[in-house]
N, C-alpha and C positions, 0 to 999 in steps of 0.2 A: 893404664893408657898405653896403647901401642905406638910405634914410631910414626905411623901415618897420622894418627890423631894428634900427636904432638906437633908434627909438621904443619898440619892444618891450623891448629891453635896459634902457633907462632906466626904463620902467614896472616891470620886474621888480626892479630895484635899489631904487627908491624906494617901491614899494607892497607888493610881495609879500615881499621879504626881511625887513622888520620883522615882518610877520605870522608868518612862519615862525620867526623868532627868538623871538618872544613864545610861540608854541606850544611850542617846544622847551623853553624855560625853565619854562613851566608844567608840562610833563610831567615834567621833572626834579624840580621842587619837590614834585609830588604823589607821586612814586615814592620819595623819600627820607624816612626817619623824621624826626620833628620835631626830635630832638636833633641831627641831622646838619646842620641848617640854621642852628643858633645858633653861629656861628663866634666871636662876641665872648665867649661864656661859656667857650670851650675853654681860654682862657689864665688863668682864675681858679684860684688855688691853694686858696682856702678857699670852701666853700659853706655857705649858711645852712641851717636845718633843713629847709625845704620843698625846696630844691634837692638837699640830701643824700638825703632820702627818695626823691625822684624818680630820682636817680642810681642808687640801689641797687634801685629798684623796690618799695619798701615804702610802705605807707600811713603817714600821720603817726603814728597810734597805735602801730603796730608799730615805727616808727623811734624814738619816744620810749621805748618799752619796751627796745629795744636799748641806748639811751643810758643809761637808768637801771640796767640790768644790766651796764653797762660792757663790752658786747660791741664797741662802736665807740668809739675815742678821740674826745674832743671838746675844744674850746677855747672860751673866752669865759665869760660869766656864765650862771646858770641861765635868765635871760630871753633871752639872745642866744647861741644855740648855733651854733658854727661847727665844721665838720669839714674836715679836709684831704683834698683829692681823692685823694692817694696812699694815705691811710689807708682810704678807702672802697674803692679798687681792691683793696687788700690784703685787706680784709674779704670782698669778693666772691670773690677767688681762694682764700681759706681754705675756702670752701664747695664747692670743686671736687670732683667725684666722678670716680674713675678709670673709664676705659672697660673694657669686658670684655677687650679685647686687652691693656691695660696690666696688669689684674689676673692674667690668665693668664701673662703674661711674668714678673711678680713671683713668682707661685707656682712656676713652673718654676725660676727662679733660686734660690729658697729650698730647693726640693727638691734641686737639684744641689749646693748648699752642704752640706746635711745628709748627702748620700751621700759627699761627700769626707771628712767628719769621721769616718765609720765605717770 
């Protein structure tokens, strides 16, 4: 390798590589949703009211209504509401709607059971 090639290689390593690395990191940050970037919050077991509302995608008003109607379990005092992350995940899953395929399969299964009984 001659001096010119070594100079080019050193320039690429010292000047261009950091620019490329920064560009890639920026592109990744911009493409990920905000909640995916908050790694420190992922290990929290309990979320406060605003974090809980954001976690399930509710406004604060709707979240407080759900708490008042006891749709979501809560901990703490009336002034300091805490929700367990696993309870919020269970709440989200309760609202799951079956797909058309799942409904058709379930209907076929029920029909075949009824035919066997007759």
